[in-house]
N, C-alpha and C positions, 0 to 999 in steps of 0.2 A: 502492498499498499504507501502510495506516495504522498505523505504531508503535507499543505499548502503551508508552510511559514505565514505569508502574509494574512493569513486569516486567522493563524492563532494568534498572530502580534499585534492585529484590532482589535479581538475581545482581550485580547491580558489591556491593552491602553485604555480600551473602555471601560473597565471595571476598575483599573485602577485610576481612570479621572472621574467616575461616579462615587468610588470614594473620598476623595478631595471637594469634589463639588460638595458631598453630606459633611463633610466636617468643618469648613468653613459658614455653610448657613446654623450648624449648631455653634459655629462660635460668635456667633452676631445675634443672637436669640438674647432679650432682655428678660430679667425675674422678674417675679409679679412681682406684681407693689400688692398691699395693703391698707385698708384704713380700720381705725376702728373710732368710728364716732361715739361719745354722750353728749344724747340729748336731754335738757330737765324741763319736761314738755310739762307745762302750768295749766294745760286746757286739751284736754285727752281728745274730748269729741271735735273740737276744731280743726287738731292736726292733723286729725286722725281723715277729715274731711278734707280740708283745706293745701296741704304738704303734704302728707302721707304720699301719695298716687303720681306728684307729681314728684318726688323723690326717688321714686322706684325708677319711674320713667327714663329718669335724669340716671340712675344705677346703669338699664339696660342700655343706651343709647352709646352708651360709652363701654358696652362693652363690659360691665362688672357684674359682677358674681355674690349675691347675699348668704354668707356664710353662714351669720348667726345672730340670734339676738332679741330684743324685739322690747315691749313692758316689761319689768320689774323682771329681768332674763340673768340678770347678771347679780354673782354674788361677791364681797370686797373679799379678798381676801390678807389681804394689809393696808393700812393708810385710809385716806378717805371713801365713805362706801362711794360705789359707779352712782349715777345720774338715774331716774328712774326708767330711760330709755338706751339700749344701746343696739350700737349693730359692728357687724366684723364683714368688710367688703374685700374683695377682690378682682384686683384690675389686670393687665393681659401682662402690663408693665407700666412705673413710673411717669410715663408721659402720657398716657391714657387715664391715670391719676388724677393728673394734676386739670386736666383739660378739662375730667368729672367737677374736679373740685373747684375751678370757677364758673362753670357755670350754677352746680348747689350755691358757691357763696350769692351770685345773685338771686337764689329763690329763698334763701334766707334773707336774705338783704329786704326786699320787699314784700314774702308775709311772712316766712316760716319766724320773725323776731315777733310777732304778735303773739304768737302760741307757745313758745318755748327758746332755749337758752343753748348754743352749737360751743361743742365742742370737738374737734377733727384730730386724728394724728393720723399720716401719712407714714406708711414703711414700706422700703422696698425691700422686698426679700431675697431670697439667695437663690442659688441658682441650684436647678433640682437635677438627681442624674440618677 
């Protein structure tokens, strides 16, 4: 049997190029980012009706995921007790989190501050392996 070395070289070269592209793409991924929000809600009914649906829409718009939280769902492990509403959100990266935060800040200024006070902390995650 006669082996065509050009075909073998093309197959091996294609495989090596594919590995190289995959490693470059993996190296360019950014770690996820998280928001831990403490919300001291003063008017739960007004907040649930006027703010919460818009806040959830903002999370979805920027590709966020609601991981945990709610009304009276957090406990204090040490230090000051948490606010009566907390939320833990995940975004694909810090850029998406910052875009979400800018729009969320507008919502809070427009109507949210009437019903609650807000404190949000953005955290860049670690690269998953």
